[in-house]
C-alpha positions in Angstrom: 69.2 132.9 238.6 72.7 133.3 239.3 74.5 136.4 238.0 77.6 135.3 235.9 79.8 137.3 235.8 80.9 140.1 232.9 83.4 137.6 231.1 80.8 135.1 230.9 78.5 137.1 228.8 80.5 138.9 226.5 81.6 134.9 225.8 78.5 133.9 225.2 78.0 137.0 222.6 81.4 135.7 221.1 80.7 132.8 220.3 76.7 134.0 219.3 78.1 136.1 217.0 80.9 133.4 215.8 77.8 131.3 215.1 75.8 134.1 213.4 79.0 135.2 211.2 79.6 130.8 210.4 75.6 130.8 209.6 75.4 133.8 207.0 78.2 132.3 205.0 76.8 128.9 204.8 73.7 131.3 203.7 76.0 133.1 201.0 77.7 129.7 199.8 74.2 128.2 199.3 72.4 131.1 197.3 75.4 130.8 195.2 74.7 127.0 195.4 71.9 127.8 194.2 72.3 130.1 191.7 74.6 128.3 189.6 71.9 124.7 189.7 69.5 127.5 188.2 72.0 128.7 186.1 72.6 125.1 185.1 69.2 124.1 184.6 68.5 127.0 182.3 71.3 125.6 180.1 70.2 122.5 180.2 66.6 123.3 179.5 68.1 125.8 176.2 69.9 122.4 175.1 67.0 119.7 175.8 64.6 122.5 174.2 67.4 122.6 170.7 67.7 118.7 170.6 63.2 118.6 170.5 63.9 121.3 167.5 66.7 119.5 166.2 64.7 116.3 166.5 61.6 117.9 164.8 63.3 119.5 161.9 65.0 115.8 161.3 62.0 114.1 161.5 60.4 117.1 158.9 63.2 115.9 156.8 62.9 112.5 156.4 58.9 112.7 155.7 59.7 114.5 153.3 62.3 112.5 151.9 60.1 109.0 152.3 57.1 111.5 150.4 59.7 113.0 147.8 60.9 108.8 147.5 57.2 107.5 147.4 55.8 110.3 144.5 59.5 108.8 142.5 58.7 105.5 142.7 55.1 106.4 142.0 56.0 109.0 138.8 58.3 105.2 137.9 55.3 102.5 138.1 53.4 105.4 136.1 55.6 105.4 133.1 56.2 102.1 133.1 52.3 101.5 132.9 52.1 104.2 130.7 54.5 102.5 128.4 52.7 99.5 129.1 49.6 100.1 127.6 51.0 101.8 124.6 52.7 99.1 123.2 49.5 96.2 124.4 47.5 95.1 121.8 43.4 95.7 122.4 42.3 92.8 124.0 39.1 90.8 125.2 36.1 93.7 127.1 37.1 92.8 130.6 40.7 93.7 130.0 39.9 96.9 128.1 37.5 98.0 130.4 40.5 98.1 133.3 42.6 100.4 131.2 40.3 103.4 132.5 40.5 102.7 135.9 44.3 101.8 136.0 44.6 105.4 134.6 42.2 106.8 136.8 44.1 104.7 139.8 47.7 106.1 138.4 45.7 110.0 138.2 46.4 110.3 134.7 44.5 113.9 133.4 42.3 112.8 131.3 44.0 114.5 127.8 46.8 112.1 128.5 44.8 109.0 129.1 42.7 109.9 125.8 46.1 110.2 124.5 47.9 106.9 125.5 44.7 105.2 124.3 45.2 107.1 121.3 48.4 105.8 121.0 46.9 102.0 121.7 44.5 102.6 118.4 46.5 103.8 116.2 49.5 101.7 116.4 51.5 104.4 117.9 52.6 102.7 120.2 56.0 99.7 120.3 54.3 97.0 119.5 52.4 98.5 116.3 54.8 100.2 115.0 57.1 97.1 114.4 53.7 95.3 112.9 53.6 93.2 116.1 49.9 93.5 116.7 
């Protein structure tokens, strides 16, 4: 192997040192970039979790509103049915047999169903009050 002058070795060492310094700088930049990406990922995950939580809350509120709305509609229909039955004059056996079925469907408690039937039979309904039986 040829022997190189001392200046050549020092030139190679200097270039190698500059390369090491440049590579260390690149590694620091990449580490900084990686840290920023990790922070951004963590922030995005928190935001995603927050949005999911908010969406769940909105879905629960919507279900609750639907349930309340359905309950209010059912109460309204129950009250209309109750008024209708109380005003209804006695009918055929088939018609009379349907009234307890509908009372069960509308989930009237037994005491309330008896009261409604009592209002019908005693003429307590609207039609009975006006003599329209």
